[in-house]
N, C-alpha and C positions, 0 to 999 in steps of 0.2 A: 580069801580076803576080798573076793568080789562083792561089790555093793557097799563096801565100807570106805569111809574117808578117814585118813590120818591127819590130824591137825597138828602142825608144827608151829609153835609160837616163839618168835625171837623178840621178846617184848622190850628188854631194856634198850635195844639198839634202833628201834623204830620210833617214829613220831606218833604220839598217841592219837593224832587226828585220824589215823587209819581206822580206828575203831570208834572214835568219839566225836567226830566232826559232822555228825548227822548224815554221813554218807551211806545211803541205803544199800548201795552196791556192796560195800564191804560188810555191812551188817548181814546181808543175805548170803555172802560167801561163808562167813563164820557160821551161819545157821543153815548151811546147805542141807544138813541132816534133817532139818525140819520141813523139807521140801513139800510133802503132800499136805501138811497142815496149813502152811501159810502161802501156798500157791507160788513157791519160789520159781517154779518152772515158767510162770507167766510174767515174772518181773521184767525180763528183757523185753517181752512184747508190750508190757504196760509202759515201760520207759519210752519205747518207740512211739506208742500211741500218745504218751504224754507230750513228747516233742512235737508230734504231728498236731496234737490239740493246741499246744502253745503256739505253733506256727499259724494254725487256723485262727486262734484268738488274736494273735498279733496282726494277722492279715485283716481280720474284721476291725480291730482297733484302728489300724492304719487307714482302712477304708472310711471308717466313721470320722476319724480325725481329718482325713483329706476332704471328706464331704463337708465338714464344718468349715475347713479352710476355703473350699470352693464357694460355700454359701456366703462367707465373709467377703471373698473376692467379688462375687456377683453383686452383693450389696454395695461394695465400694465402687465397682466399675459401672454399675447400671446407670447412675446419674451422669457419669462422664460419657458413657457410650451413647445414652439417649441424647445428651447435649451435642455430641459429635454427629450423630445421625441427623439431628435437627439441622445442625449447621451444614452438614454435607448435602442434605436435601435442598436447603435454601441455596447453597452454593451450586448445586446441580441445576436448580431453576435459573440461576444467573447464567450458568454455562449454556443451558438450553435457550435462554433469551438471546445470548450472543450467537449461538448456532442458527436460531430462527432468523435473526436479523441478517446474518451473513447469507443465509439461504434465500431470503426475500430479495436482498440486494443482488445476489447472483442471478435469481430468476428474472428480476427486472432487467438486468443487463443482458440476459439471454433474450428476453423479449425485444429489447432495444436492438440487439444484434440481428434478430430475426427480421425486424422492421427494416433495419439498414440493409440487410441482404435482399429483401424484397424490393427496396428502392433501387439498389444496384441493378437487380434484374430488369426492373422497369426501365431504368436509364439505359441499360445495355440494349434492350429492345428498341428504344427510341433512337439510339445511335445507329443501329442496324437499319431501322426503317428510313431514317433520314439519308443514310448512305445509299439505300436501295432507290430512294426517290432521285438522288443525284445521278445515278448511273445512266438512265435513259436521256436525261437532259444533257449530260456531257456527251453522250453518243450523238444526239441530234445536233449539238453545237459543232461537233467534229465533222459531221456530214455536211452541214450548211456551210461551214468555213471552207471545206474542200470544193463545194460547188461554186461558192463565191470566188474562190481563187481561180478556178477554171474559167468562169465568166470574165473575170477581170483580165485574165491573160488574153482571152479571145477578143474582148473589147479593146484592149490595148493594141493588139495586132491590127484590128480593123481601123482603129484611130490613126495608127502609124501609117497605114496604107492610104488613108483618106487625107492625111496631112498635106501631101503634095497636091492632090486634087483640089483641096480646099484653098491652098495657096494660089493655084491657077485661077480658081473661080474668083477669089478676092482680087487678083490682078485684073481679071476680065471685068469684074464689077467696077473696079476703079475707072476702067475705060468706058464701060457701057452704062453704069448707074450713076450718071453725073449728078442728077438732082438729089439723089439720096446722099451721095458723098458730100455734096455741097451743103445739103441740109444738116448732115451729121457734123460737118465742120462748123456750121453756124450754131448748131445746138451745143457743141462743145464750148464754143466761144461764149454763148449765152449762159451756160452753166457756170463757167468761170466768172462771168460778170455777176450772176446772181450770188454765187458763193462769196465773191468779194464784197457784195453789198451786205450780206448777212453775217459776215465773219466777225465783226466787232460785237454784234448783238449776241451771237453764239458764244463768243469768248466771254462776254460779260455774264451770260447764264452759267457757263461752266465755272467761272470765277466765283459767282455767288454760291453755287452748290458746294464748291470746295471750301469756301469760307464758313458755310453753315456747318458742315461736318467737322471742320477743324475746330470751330468754336465749341461744338458739342463735345468733341474729344478732349479739348483742353479743359473745359469746365468740369467734365466728369472726372478727368484725371486729377485735377486739383482737389476736387471734393473727395475723391476715393484715395484712401490710404490703407494698404493691406495690413491686416491685423498681424503684427509681428509675433504675437503670443500664440498664434495658431500652430506653427511648426513645433514650437516648444510644448504646447499643449498636446499635440499629437505624440511627440516623443514621451511626454509624461504618461499619456494614456497607454502607449505600448509598454512602458516600463511598469506602470501600475498593473496592467494585465499580466505581465510576466511574474510580477511580485505576488499577485493573488494566486496564480497557478502554483508557484513555488511554495507559497504558504499552505495551500490546500494539500499539496503532496507531502510537505513536512508534517502537517497535522495528521494525515492518514498514517504515515510512518510512525509518528509518535503514539497514535492510538494502538497500533499493532504492538509496539514496544511496551506500552503501559499494560496492555492485556497480558502479554507474556510475563512481564515483571510482576504483575499482581498475582498470577498463578504461582510463580516461582517463590515470591515472598511468603505466600500462605503455605506452600510446601516446606519452606525453610522454617516457618513458624512451628509447624507440626513436628518437624525433625528436631528443632531446638527444644521443644517442649518434651519430646521423648528423651532427648539427651539429658535434659535437666532432671527429669524423673529418675533416670538411671543413675545420675550422679548423686541425687539425694538418697536413693536406696543404698548406694555404695558408701556414702558418707555415714549413714546410720550404722552400717555394718562396721566401718572402721572405728567410729567414735562411740558406738554402743549407746547412742543418745537419740531416742525416738522423738525428742522435742525439736530437733533441728528442722525437719520438713514442716512441722506445724508453725514454727516461728517464721520460716521463710514464706509460707503461704499467707500468714497474717500480714507480713510486710508487703507482699506483692498485691494483696487486695486492699491495703490501706496506705498506699504510697503518699496520698495527700496529707496524711497525719505526720509525716516525717519531714524534717527540715532539709535533710540531705539524703543522698543515696546510701544504701546499706549494701555491703559486699561480703561474700564468703569466698575465701581463696580457692577452695576446691571447685566452686561453681564458676569462678571468674577466670582462672588461669587457662591460657591457650598455648599449647606447645606445638608449633607447626610441624616439626620433624619428629616422627615416632621414635626414631633412634635415640632421641634425647630424653625420653620418658624415664628410662632407668636412672639417669643422672639426678633428676628431681626426686625420684623415689628414694635415693640414697642420701639426700640432703634435707628435704623438708620432712619434719616429724608429723605424725598423724594428728597430734594434738592441735597443730596449727592449721589443719585442713578445714575444720568445721567452725573456726572462730568467726564471729560476726564483727565486722569492722564498721564503726560509726564515725561520723564527723563531729558529733557533739554529744554531751552527756544526756541531753533531753531525749534524743532519739534512742540512746542506749536504754534509758529507763522504760521506754515504751515496750521493749521486748523482754528485758530481763525481769521485769515485774510480773510478766505473764508466763515466761518460759524459762526453764532451767538450761541456759546455754552459756558458752564461753564467749566473751566479748572483749573488744579493745577499741580505743579511740585513736584515730590517726589525725594529728593536727595538720592545719594548712601549711605550716612551716615544714613539716616532714614531707608533705606532698611536693611542695615547691623544691625542696632540696633533691628529692628523687627525680623530679622532672628535669632538673639542671644537671643530673648525673649522667654523663656520657662517657662510656669506656670503649676504647679502641685498642686493639692488640698492636703493640709496638713491633717494629721489625726485629728487635733484639729478642723479644719473647717468641716471635714466630720462628726465628732461627733455632731456638731451643727445642721447638717441637710443639708449642702450644697453638691451638686453633682459634680459641675465643674465650670470652668470659661467660659464666653461667647467666649473668644478667641479660645477655643479648639473645638467649635461646628460648625465651618465652615472651608472651604478650599478656598484658592484663591492664585493668584500670589503674590509674595512678595511686589511689589509696592502697590497693592490694600490693602493688609493686613496692611502695614505700614500706609497707609492713614487713613483707618477706625480705626485702633488702636490709632493713634494719635488724632483723633477727639473724640472718645468715650471711650478711656481707657478700651478696652475690656479685657485686661489682669488683670484688677482690678474689673471687673464686675462679681459678683458671681451669680450662678444659684442655687436656693434652691428647696427643695422638699416639701412634705406635712407637715413635721415637722416645717419648717420655716413658712409656711402659718398659722399654728395653733398658733404659738407664735412668730410672726415676730418682734415685738418691742424689746423684750429682746434679741433674737438671733442676730438681725442685729446690735444692739448696742454692743453686745459681739464681733461680727466680726470686728466692727470698732475699738474696743479696741485692737484687735490683730494687725490690720494695719489701721492707720488713713486714708489711701488712699482709703479704701473700703467705698464708699459712696452710690453706687447704687446697688440694689439687685433686682433680678427677680425670680418669680416663675411662675407656669402655670396659676395662677389667679391674682397675685399681682405684682405691680411695687412699690418698697419701696425705699425711699430716706432718708438717715440719714445725718443731717447737724447740725452744731453748731451755736449758736446765734452770730451775729456780735458784740454785746455789751458785751456778757458774753460767752467766748469760752467754758466754762465748762458746759453750759446749752445745752443739746442735744435735737434736735427735730427729730421726725420720721414722715415722710409724706407717707401715703399709698394711692395708686390709683389702680383701677381695670384695669387689662390687657385689651387692646382693641383688639377684634377679628374681627371687621368688616372693617379692613383696610389692606387687603391682597396685599401688594406691592410685597413682596417675595412670590412666589407661588410654585406649584409643579414642574414647569419647573426648579427651582433651586435645586431640589433634584436629578435631573438626573446627572449622572456622566459625567464629561467633560474630554475628552482626546484630545490631539493634533493630529487630524486625518491626517492632511497633513504631519506632521512629521512622524507619524506612517506609512503612505503610502510610504513616502520616505525611511524609514528604511526597509519596506517590499521589496521595489524595490532593495535596496542595498543587502538585504538578498537573493533575487532572483538571483542577479548578482553573489553573492558569491556561491550560489547553482549551477549556471551554470558553474562557474569555477570548482567547485567540480566535476560536471558531465564530464567536459573536462578532468580533472585530472584522473577520474576513467577510462575514455575511453583510455587515454594514459597508465594508469597502466595496463589495460587489454592487450593492445598491448605488453607492456614490459613483462608482465607475460607470454604471449604466446611465445614470443621470448626466454625468459629465460627457459621456460619449454622444448622447442625444444632443446636448448643447453644442458639442463640437461639430457634429454633422449639420446642424441648423446653421451655425455660423459659416461653415464651409460652403453650404448651398447659397446663402445670401451673397457671400463674397464672390463666388463663381458667377452668379448672375450679374453682379456689377462688373466684374472683370470681362465677361463675355460682351456686355453692352459697350464697354469702352473699346474693346478690340474691334467690334463691328463698326463703330464710328471711325476708328483709326484706319481701318481698311478702306471704308468709303472715301475718307479724305485723301488717302494715298492714291486711289484710283482716279479721283478727280484731279489731283495734282499731275499725275502722269498724262491724263487726257489733255489737260490745259497746256502742259509742256509740249506735247505732240502737236496740238492744234496751233500753237504759236509758231511752230516750225513750218507749217503747211499753208501760210497765207498766200492767196492767188496773186499772179503777176499779170495785169491787164495788157500791158504793152506786148509782153511775150506771147500772150494768148492771141492778140490781134494779129501779130506778125505771123504766127503759126497758121491762123485762119487764112490769111491772104496767100501764104505759100501753098497751103493745101488746096485752095480753090484753083490756083494756077495749074498745079500738077494734075489735078483731077481733069481739068479741061483738056490737057495735053494728051493724056493716056486713055481717055474714055472710049474713043471710037475704035481703036485698034484691038481692044480686048473683048469685043462683044461676042465673036464667034467662039473664042476659047471658053468663055463662060458657059455657053450653051452646051458645048461638047463635055466639059468637065461635070456639069450638073447632071447630064444624062448618064455619065459613067458612075456617078456616086449615088444613084438612086437606091440600088439594091443593098450596098454596104451600109448606107445610112439607115435603111429599114431594119437591117439585122442589128445594127448598133442600138437602135431605138428599142427593139424588142429585148435585146440583152440587157440594156440599161434598166428597162422596166423590171425585168426578172432580177437583176442585181439589186435594185432598190427594194424589191419585195423581200429578197433573201436577207438583205441588210436589216430590214425591219424585223424579220423573223429572228435573225441572229441577236439583235438587240433584245427582243422579247425573251429568247432563250437564255441570254446572259443575265437578264434581270431575274428570270426564274432560278438560274444557277446561283446568283448572289443570295437570293432569298433562302434557297435550300442549303447553301453553304453556311449562311448565318444560323439557320436552324441546327444544321449538323454540328457546327462549332459549339453552339450553345449546349446541345445534347452531350457532346464530348466533355465539355467543361463540367456540366452537371454530373456526368458519369464519374469523372475523376474525383469530384467533391464527394459524391456518394460512396465511392470506393474508399476514399480516405476515412470517411465517417465509419464505414464498416470495419476497417483496420483498427481504428481507435476503439470501436465497440468490442471488437474481438480481444484486444489487449485488456480492456476493462473486464471482460468476462473471465479471462485467464487470471487476472489479479483477484477478482472476487472468488474465483474457484480456489486459488491458493489460500485465501483468507478462510474460506469454509473448511478446507482440508486441515488447516492449522487448528481451528477451534473444534471441529467435529471428528478429526482423525479418520476421515474416510472421504472418498470422492463423491461429489453430488451426482444425481442422475442427469443424463443428457449432457455430460461434460465432454463427450467425444472420446474415442478410444474404447477399449474393452474395460468394463467395470468388473472387478473381481467379485466373487461370491461373498467374500468376507466384507467388502464394502457394502454390498447389497444388504447383508444381514444387519450391519451396523446402522445403515440408513433407515431400514424398516424399524429397527429398535428405537431410533431417534424419533421417527414419526409417531410411533406408539406413545413415547414419552410426551411428545407435544400434546397429544390428545388427553393423556392422563393428567398432565400438569396444567392443562387449559392455557397453553401458550398462545397469545394473541397472533392475529394474522396480518396486522399492519404495523408499519414502523413506528408510528406515533404512539400506539398503545404499548408496543414493546419498550420504547424509551421510558414511558411512564411507569410501567411495571418494573423495569430494571432499576430505576431510581428508588422505587418503593422497596424492592427487595434488598438493595444495597443499604438502604437506611435501616431496615430491620436487622440485616446481618451485622452491621457495625454496632447496633445498639444492644442486641441480644446475644452477642457472642459469649459463650461460656467455655470453661475448660473442657477438654476432651479431644482425643486424637483418634486417628484411624486405628492405631494400635490398641487403644482402649476398646473400640468396637469389636475388633477381631478377637481380642482376648475375652471379651464378654461372651461372644458366640462360642468360643472354644470352651469356656467354663460351663456354658449351658449344656453343650454336648457331653462334656466330662461328667456333669452332674447326672445326666440321664444314665450314663454308663455306671456311675458309682451307685446310684439307687438300685439298679439291677444287680450289680455285684454284691452290694451289702445284703440284699435279700437272699441271694444264693449262699453267701458266706454264713449268714445267720442260720439258715436252714441246715447247712452242713455242720456248723458248730453245735447246734442243738442236738443233732443226731449223735454226734460224738459224745456230748455230755451225758445223754441218756444211757449210752452204752457203758461209759466209764462209771457212772453212778451205780449201775447194777453190779458191775464187777468189784468196785471198791467197797461197796456195802458188804458183800460176801467175804471179802478178804479181811477187812477191818474187824468184822464180827468175831473172827477166830484169832486175829493178831493181838487184840487188846488184852484178853485173858492171859496170853502167853507172856506179855510184857509185865503184867501184874505178878505173875509167878516168879519171873526173874527178879523183880523188885523186892519181893518178899525174901528170897534167899540172900540177895545182895545186902539188904538191911540187916539181916541176922548176922552175916559175916562181919559187917562193920561194927555191930553192937558188941561182938565178941572182942574186938580190938579196943572197945571203949570210945568208938567214934560213931558218926552218923552218916549214912549213905542211902541214896535213893536212885532207882533207875526209872526214868520217865520216857513215855512214848512221845516224841516230838513230831507233832502234825503241823504242816505248813498252813498258812492262811489260804492259799490256793490249793484246795484238796486234790486238784488234777495234776499238780506238779509232783510227779512220782519221785523224782530225784531229790526232792526236798524232805521226804520222810526220813526219820532217823531216830537214834537213841541219844538221850541226854542224860549224862551221869552227874548227879549232884552229891557233893561230899562235904563233910565238916570234920577236921582233925583236931580242932582246939575248942575249948569252952570259950564262951563270950563271942563267938562268931556265928554267922548264919551259913546255911547251905549255899555252896557256890558250885558253879559248873566246873567240871574237871577240864582244865586246859593248861598249856605250857606256861602261860603268863601268871597264873595264880598259884598253882601248887608246885612243890619241888619235884625233882626227878624220882626220889624215893617214894613220895606220896603218890605220884602217878603210877609207879610200878605196882605198889600195893593195891591201888584201886583197880588197875587193869587185871591183876591176878585174881582178885576177889570177884571181879565181873566174869572172868572166864569160869571160875569155880561155880558161880551162880547159874551158868548155862548147862551144867552137867546133867541135870535132870531132864533137859529138853533135847540134848544132842547125844546120841549113842554112837560111840566109836571104840574100837578095840585098843587103840594106842593114842597116847597124848605125849608130846615131846615139848618140854619147856627149856629154853636155852638161857642160862645166866640170868634168871629172873631175880636173883638175889644181889646182883651187882649194883643195882641202884638203891638198895634198901639199907637202912641202918640195922644194927644187930637185933634190936628189939622187934622191928617189923619182920625181919627175915626169919627170926625164930618163930614168931606168931604165925606167919603164913605157912611155914614148913609144917609146924605142928597141926595147923588147921587142915592142910592137905592130907596128912596121915590120918587124922581123925575122920575126915570125910570119906576116905576110901575104906576105912575100917568100920564105918557106920552101917548098920543093917539097912538103913534107909538110904543107901547110896543111890547110884544112878538108876533111874527108872523104878525106884522103890524095891522092896523085897531085898534080896541078896544080889542085886545087880552090880554091887561094887566089885565082885570078882570078875566082872566082864571087861573092865577097863584097866589098862596098865599104863602107868606114867613113867616117862623117862625125864629125869631132871638133870640137865647138863650144867655143871658149875666147876670153876677152877678150885673152889674151896668150900668147906662146910664148917659151920660153927660147932664149937664143943657143946655137949650137953643137950643135943637134939633128941626128941622122942623117936626111938626106933622100935619096931616090933617085927614079928616074923614075916610080915608082908613087905618089908623094906629091905632092899639089897643094895649094897654099895659096890660099884664097879670102878676100879682105878685103871685108867688107860695109860699104857706106856708106849712111847713112840719116839723116834729120832735116832741119829747116829751115835749119840753119847750114852744111850741107854745100854745097860749090861745085858748079857744073854739071859733070856727069860728062864732058861734051865738053871741058871745060877741064883735065881731069885728065891729068897727064903722069907716068906711073909711072916712067919712066927718070930723069926729073929728081928724083923723090922718092927713088929709090934712090941716086942720086949724093950727095944731101944726107946 
């Protein structure tokens, strides 16, 4: 039996698609005996190659499709990417202008600090020099004062010793210098007489001088009235100066704030644009309406044509808390996400006439009612476990809020917590009793609806459903805060204009302050001159008055003077003779001390003069030293202010350039050095001016261009464009490699398929010929066709198609379970198997219950046909090969009157516990019965 295959057909119990549904695998199993002729040994390998080829083709198709998508994306993104790059380049120029401006201001302040430091060093040297000049002067003064003190002590001692001797001499002179004493007494008397004679005249002169200065003082005092506004003007100038400084500081702070805010707003603008694009893509996916983004783009570019604003709920709703997204996803239907909301029918027509979109008009009355709707959770609802109303969990424009609230009654939709979930039925019914309009309730896990029966309103039903989490229409994009960036930028520009006006006002105020300061100093100078003149006359008048008062008290007494003269004369005459000798002795003893005193006095006078000179020098140097010290403190203060200004300008530069400037003190990191070198290179490439005036002009020019030429486009667009370019290069290479690989596979398959089909088609024709003959014997029509797929490389799609016609008036139809009956399919299958006999040589064939699905006529015809086939000299393989195959037909019954011959043997199988002993079996008796 080796090398042979036994085919066992259980035909009535299998679905015919095993043989008839174009399954090449089953076809080849049945024809396994045809192995060498139809290359059945290669079928498995071909199928594997076919799958590989299909995968190659799919891969190539996907690469080509992806390439087309990438080309489309590149075409779409290029304009936006170019627009963004242009904007980014211009914005970078603005940024570089700000950096260059801050760098120049920083370098200017560095130069100022350097100059201030040099001035401090010079002032410090001057202080040290003036101090050095003072030291020898102070030392000389100290030495001279010590010498003078010593001389004064010596002179004092000599004078004290000489005092007694001088007294003795005077006593002696009174006795011995009679004429001189008398003459002296006479002179004293004469002096008194002369003074008495000139006293009235001198008094009159002093009185006239006093009256003159007094008149001058009184006249000038009457004419002079101090300007009472000067102190007030001084206070005003101080206040104005402080106000200007404060205003300049505020303007600087505002400029810094506006710069940061401008960058932040542009960043927010890009972020919102990206978020809006994401929302539009999601909206198209949810609503399956590609017209939505086109309609929205038309509106945004033609706002001036619309009377009011247009809103789309999905683009407008903001849900601050991400945990509440699921609540809105379980309430708001997707059909309401993309609806366009208008304020009037004219605006609606502008869009619906151009685009196929859903729309609605929200009246002003609806908006007003919504704005007046305020819902707060009562304490009673809070005790039940409710936390808020759905209306309070989102933010939107009033039209969108009015629309959504009108649809879903969000002001009556309660949100519950864990307590509500645990006892939802009782709590929700209690809430409905509080307000019958409360019908829908949400928690984090449940959606609860409470309603009453139509037939019995008192009967309440509670319907609970689980919250759906896998339908995320509202997503994290809706948690991002939305601000009107364009409006904020407009406000920022207005604020900048206001700030510019403030700068101009400050500049004008500084000019006015300077002018008023000069006027104040001029007035103060003139008033001081007048005041000093009045004070000078007042002092002269006071001195004259004191002199006159003193002079009036010292008027000479002639009688007393005459009496004193007479008394002195008498006394002189009495004592003159006795003192002569004493005078001589005393004068002789005082000669040496007097000489010493004279010498010491001369030296004392000289030293006093020297001391006076040294003190004058000291005062001069002290004044210079004090002036130098004050100048040093002023320069030091200026340096501190310059250093603070440098630090401030340094911080401004670091803020705008994101790196430390050179020469900023401390260690500069390598990263900062690289960044600064890169910035310097950009300065040169972008031709950034080197002076502040040119920078301001270029800045204004660039900002004007930026505001005028701004187009759509984001950093994301530019990044995606570059990513698509790189992907396109990779795709071109991969497509070329895949095409080459696919071509090699096709060439190989073409060669093998051509050889296989060349032998297979004649075999199918032979089967068809036999099959048609068998059907003609039954009075029907049948054909076997080779079913080739459109894709010749799809090996699994090759198959056999059996066409049959059992009735007149009908056409050939494919054999399948839907068209033919079970008996017809059994007949067709059996005839098809019989048609294979000449092609497949096997020693045994076993057919199980083939007749169970046939009617008697078909069963009889098929049975007779099988007997005739096997008895035909042209049986299997031609010649007398019919003797080589034996059929086993298994059936529970056989029809009467079948054609039997010597080649047909009937076997009756007995089995089972109820069967009699075979030895007792009498076939002859059974046949006679």
